[in-house]
C-alpha positions as CSV (number, residue, x, y, z in Angstrom):
1,H,35.5,-29.4,-124.3
2,A,37.6,-30.0,-121.2
3,A,38.2,-27.0,-118.9
4,P,41.8,-25.6,-119.1
5,Y,44.2,-26.9,-116.6
6,C,47.9,-26.2,-115.7
7,V,50.3,-28.5,-117.5
8,F,53.5,-27.1,-116.1
9,Q,54.4,-24.4,-113.5
10,E,57.9,-23.0,-112.9
11,P,59.0,-23.6,-109.3
12,G,59.2,-20.6,-107.0
13,L,62.4,-18.8,-106.0
14,V,63.1,-21.1,-103.0
15,E,62.7,-24.3,-105.0
16,R,64.8,-22.9,-107.9
17,S,67.5,-21.8,-105.6
18,A,67.7,-25.1,-103.8
19,R,67.6,-27.0,-107.1
20,D,70.3,-24.9,-108.9
21,L,72.6,-23.9,-106.1
22,L,72.6,-26.8,-103.6
23,T,75.7,-28.5,-105.1
24,D,78.2,-30.9,-103.4
25,D,80.6,-28.0,-102.5
26,I,78.0,-26.3,-100.3
27,D,78.6,-27.3,-96.7
28,Q,75.3,-26.0,-95.2
29,V,72.3,-23.8,-95.9
30,I,71.1,-21.6,-93.1
31,C,67.6,-20.1,-93.0
32,D,65.7,-18.0,-90.4
33,C,62.2,-18.9,-91.6
34,P,60.8,-22.3,-90.4
35,E,58.4,-22.6,-93.4
36,T,61.1,-21.8,-95.9
37,T,63.6,-24.2,-94.2
38,E,61.1,-27.1,-94.6
39,A,60.5,-26.2,-98.2
40,I,64.2,-26.3,-98.9
41,R,64.5,-29.6,-97.1
42,E,61.7,-31.1,-99.1
43,V,63.5,-30.1,-102.4
44,A,66.9,-31.3,-101.0
45,G,65.4,-34.6,-99.9
46,K,64.6,-35.4,-103.5
47,V,68.3,-35.2,-104.2
48,S,69.7,-37.2,-101.3
49,R,69.4,-37.6,-97.5
50,R,72.9,-36.1,-97.2
51,A,71.7,-32.9,-98.9
52,K,68.7,-32.7,-96.7
53,R,70.9,-32.8,-93.6
54,R,72.8,-29.7,-94.7
55,I,69.7,-27.5,-94.3
56,H,69.6,-25.8,-90.9
57,Y,67.1,-23.4,-89.3
58,M,68.5,-20.6,-87.1
59,S,66.3,-18.6,-84.9
60,G,67.0,-15.2,-83.2
61,A,65.9,-11.6,-83.0
62,V,68.8,-10.3,-85.1
63,P,68.3,-10.7,-88.9
64,L,70.3,-13.6,-90.3
65,F,72.1,-11.4,-92.9
66,D,73.4,-9.1,-90.1
67,R,74.2,-11.9,-87.7
68,I,76.7,-13.7,-89.9
69,G,77.9,-10.7,-91.9
70,I,76.2,-11.4,-95.3
71,Q,74.9,-7.8,-95.6
72,K,78.4,-6.5,-95.3
73,Q,79.5,-8.7,-98.1
74,I,76.6,-7.6,-100.3
75,D,77.5,-4.0,-99.7
76,E,81.2,-4.8,-100.5
77,A,80.1,-6.4,-103.8
78,F,78.8,-3.0,-105.0
79,S,81.7,-0.9,-103.6
80,R,84.3,0.3,-106.0
81,Q,87.0,0.0,-103.3
82,V,87.6,-3.2,-101.4
83,W,89.9,-3.2,-98.4
84,L,92.5,-6.0,-97.8
85,P,93.4,-7.4,-94.3
86,C,96.9,-5.9,-94.5
87,G,95.5,-2.4,-94.9
88,G,95.9,-2.1,-98.7
89,Y,93.0,-2.0,-101.0
90,I,91.9,-2.8,-104.6
91,V,89.8,-0.5,-106.9
92,I,87.5,-2.2,-109.4
93,D,86.2,-0.4,-112.5
94,E,83.8,-2.1,-114.9
95,T,83.9,-0.7,-118.4
96,E,82.5,-1.9,-121.8
97,A,85.9,-3.1,-123.0
98,L,87.4,-4.7,-119.8
99,I,87.5,-4.8,-116.1
100,A,90.3,-2.7,-114.7
101,I,91.5,-3.5,-111.1
102,D,94.2,-1.4,-109.4
103,V,96.1,-2.5,-106.3
104,N,97.3,0.1,-103.7
105,T,99.2,-0.2,-100.5
106,G,96.8,2.1,-98.6
107,R,97.5,2.0,-94.9
108,N,100.0,-0.9,-95.2
109,R,103.1,1.2,-94.9
110,G,104.5,0.3,-91.5
111,N,106.7,-2.6,-92.6
112,K,110.3,-1.6,-92.9
113,D,110.9,-4.4,-95.5
114,Q,109.2,-2.7,-98.4
115,E,109.5,-5.7,-100.8
116,K,107.9,-8.0,-98.2
117,M,105.1,-5.5,-97.7
118,I,104.5,-5.2,-101.4
119,L,104.4,-9.0,-101.9
120,E,102.0,-9.4,-98.9
121,T,99.7,-6.7,-100.4
122,N,99.8,-8.2,-103.9
123,I,99.1,-11.8,-102.7
124,E,96.1,-10.6,-100.6
125,A,95.0,-8.5,-103.6
126,A,95.1,-11.6,-105.9
127,Q,93.0,-13.6,-103.4
128,A,90.5,-10.7,-103.1
129,V,90.3,-10.3,-106.9
130,A,89.4,-13.9,-107.4
131,R,86.7,-13.7,-104.8
132,Q,85.3,-10.4,-106.1
133,L,85.1,-11.8,-109.6
134,R,82.9,-14.6,-108.3
135,L,80.8,-12.4,-106.0
136,R,80.1,-9.8,-108.7
137,N,79.8,-12.5,-111.5
138,I,82.1,-10.4,-113.7
139,G,83.0,-11.9,-117.1
140,G,85.2,-11.0,-120.0
141,L,88.7,-9.5,-120.0
142,V,90.2,-8.5,-116.6
143,V,93.4,-6.5,-116.2
144,V,94.9,-6.3,-112.7
145,D,97.6,-3.6,-112.1
146,F,99.6,-5.0,-109.2
147,I,102.2,-2.9,-107.2
148,D,105.5,-3.2,-109.0
149,M,107.7,-6.1,-107.8
150,R,111.4,-6.2,-108.7
151,H,112.0,-10.0,-108.3
152,R,110.5,-12.6,-110.7
153,K,110.0,-15.0,-107.8
154,D,107.6,-12.5,-106.1
155,Q,105.7,-12.1,-109.3
156,M,105.4,-15.9,-109.6
157,A,104.2,-16.2,-106.0
158,V,101.4,-13.7,-106.8
159,Y,100.6,-15.6,-110.0
160,K,100.4,-18.9,-108.2
161,A,98.1,-17.4,-105.5
162,M,95.7,-16.2,-108.2
163,K,95.8,-19.5,-110.0
164,E,95.0,-21.4,-106.8
165,R,92.1,-19.1,-105.9
166,V,90.4,-19.3,-109.3
167,K,90.3,-23.1,-109.1
168,K,87.2,-22.6,-106.8
169,D,85.4,-20.7,-109.6
170,K,82.8,-22.6,-111.6
171,A,83.3,-20.1,-114.5
172,K,86.2,-21.0,-116.8
173,T,89.0,-18.6,-116.0
174,Q,92.4,-18.2,-117.8
175,V,95.2,-16.4,-116.0
176,L,98.4,-15.1,-117.7
177,Q,101.6,-14.4,-115.8
178,I,102.4,-10.8,-114.7
179,S,103.9,-8.8,-117.5
180,S,107.1,-6.7,-117.4
181,I,105.0,-3.6,-116.5
182,G,103.2,-5.3,-113.6
183,L,99.9,-6.2,-115.3
184,M,98.1,-9.5,-115.1
185,E,95.6,-10.3,-117.8
186,M,92.7,-12.7,-117.1
187,T,89.7,-13.9,-119.0
188,R,86.6,-15.1,-117.1
189,Q,83.7,-16.9,-118.8
190,R,80.5,-14.9,-118.9
191,L,77.7,-17.0,-117.4
192,N,75.0,-14.4,-116.8
193,E,74.9,-10.7,-116.5
194,S,77.1,-9.2,-113.8
195,L,75.7,-8.4,-110.4
196,R,76.1,-4.7,-111.1
197,D,74.1,-4.9,-114.4
198,S,71.4,-7.0,-112.7
199,M,70.9,-4.5,-109.8
200,Y,71.8,-1.1,-111.4
201,E,71.0,0.8,-114.5
202,P,73.0,3.7,-116.1
203,C,72.4,7.1,-114.4
204,P,69.8,9.0,-116.5
205,Y,71.5,12.3,-115.5
206,C,75.0,11.6,-116.6
207,A,74.2,8.9,-119.1
208,G,76.3,6.4,-117.2
209,R,79.5,8.5,-117.5
210,G,79.7,9.1,-113.7
211,R,80.6,12.8,-114.4
212,V,79.0,16.0,-115.5
213,K,80.5,19.2,-116.9
214,T,81.7,21.7,-114.3
215,T,79.9,25.0,-113.9
216,M,83.0,26.7,-115.3
217,T,82.8,24.6,-118.4
218,M,79.1,25.5,-118.8
219,S,79.8,29.2,-118.2
220,V,82.4,29.2,-121.1
221,E,79.9,27.4,-123.4
222,V,77.2,29.9,-122.7
223,Q,79.6,32.8,-123.2
224,R,80.8,31.4,-126.5
225,Q,77.3,31.0,-127.8
226,L,76.3,34.5,-126.7
227,N,79.4,35.9,-128.4
228,T,78.4,34.0,-131.6
229,I,74.9,35.5,-131.6
230,I,76.2,39.0,-130.8
231,Q,79.1,39.1,-133.3
232,K,76.9,37.8,-136.1
233,N,74.3,40.5,-135.3
234,A,71.8,37.7,-135.5
235,H,69.7,39.4,-132.8
236,Q,68.9,42.9,-131.6
237,G,67.1,43.4,-128.3
238,D,66.9,41.6,-124.9
239,L,67.9,38.0,-124.6
240,I,66.8,35.5,-121.9
241,V,69.4,32.9,-121.0
242,M,67.9,29.8,-119.2
243,V,70.5,27.9,-117.2
244,N,70.8,25.4,-114.4
245,T,70.8,26.9,-110.9
246,D,74.4,26.0,-110.2
247,V,75.5,27.6,-113.5
248,L,73.6,30.8,-112.6
249,N,75.4,30.9,-109.3
250,R,78.7,30.8,-111.2
251,F,77.6,33.7,-113.4
252,R,76.6,35.8,-110.3
253,T,79.9,35.3,-108.6
254,E,83.2,34.4,-110.4
255,D,81.9,35.4,-113.9
256,S,79.9,38.5,-113.1
257,R,82.4,40.9,-114.7
258,I,82.5,38.8,-117.9
259,L,78.7,39.1,-118.2
260,M,78.8,42.9,-117.8
261,E,81.3,43.1,-120.7
262,L,79.2,40.9,-122.8
263,E,76.1,43.0,-122.2
264,R,78.0,46.2,-123.1
265,S,78.8,44.7,-126.5
266,H,75.2,43.7,-127.1
267,N,72.4,46.0,-128.1
268,G,70.1,44.9,-125.3
269,R,69.9,43.3,-121.9
270,L,71.1,39.8,-121.0
271,I,68.5,38.4,-118.6
272,F,69.6,35.2,-116.8
273,R,67.1,32.9,-115.3
274,A,67.6,29.7,-113.4
275,D,65.6,26.5,-113.8
276,A,66.3,23.9,-111.1
277,A,64.8,21.2,-113.2
278,M,67.2,22.0,-116.1
279,H,70.1,19.6,-116.7
280,R,73.5,21.0,-115.6
281,E,74.7,20.6,-119.2
282,R,71.8,22.3,-120.9
283,F,71.0,25.9,-121.6
284,A,68.7,27.9,-123.9
285,I,68.9,31.5,-125.3
286,I,65.5,33.0,-126.0
287,D,64.3,36.2,-127.7
288,A,62.7,38.2,-124.8
289,A,60.2,40.0,-127.2
290,T,58.9,37.0,-129.1
291,E,59.8,34.2,-126.6
292,K,61.2,32.3,-129.6
293,T,64.2,30.0,-128.8
294,I,67.3,31.2,-130.7
295,Y,69.6,28.4,-129.4
296,Q,69.0,25.2,-127.4
297,S,72.0,23.1,-126.3
298,L,72.1,19.4,-126.4
299,A,72.9,17.6,-123.2
């Protein structure tokens, strides 16, 4: 029997990037590593001499990403808020159903001609939206809430600006005209997972909601459950209440009087204990004598 040997090996990251991304619309590729530059040139040379001439080596002490502003663009691609040159900004929210983008005037309030200022902000927003969709590789339904424009010609100017910018996009993009309530609907072809999905995962603490219940809400939930146990006479004796540290601080300050009233209505003490490792939205009520859990909330 012949010894095993490799029949095929997938090219490395550098080779794959040069093969897949070095298209005719790329003017130049800049690299700050001599060895990597030569590797890219070798791959590009298999395509054409012209492609090989577009590969350039750049030396210097300052990292390449910082020198030509790429790191700033990467950071911007993960930011919810993106500033516009005029001083306005857009806010991008990715949800399961659609991508919602809101346009705001921000600091662009100095122009006396308000209609001109709104048009300027909306056109810059349209250009920024088209670019951000490409940068973030966002696909699906996109709804842009532009600042209200009274004149139809201004709405058409923004629509044309968006149509012109999405022409540069390799993903198939359909743009509808701005509706009577100032919304523009778009659909963009899903090529791969978005930049956010490839780099981030849902927060394990808030389950991806981006919010947790307030200490006041948790205080009310604990009080309600204690009232239920006390009123049903389901328990006689001391109770241990395990809560998050922040929730306990709430009980010791704003809600201390409520706890005293609860304890007076109960045939036993209410012993509150904090657990820093406990989730903000979880709490447990335990029989102090038997250490048996009477109630355990679900986060």
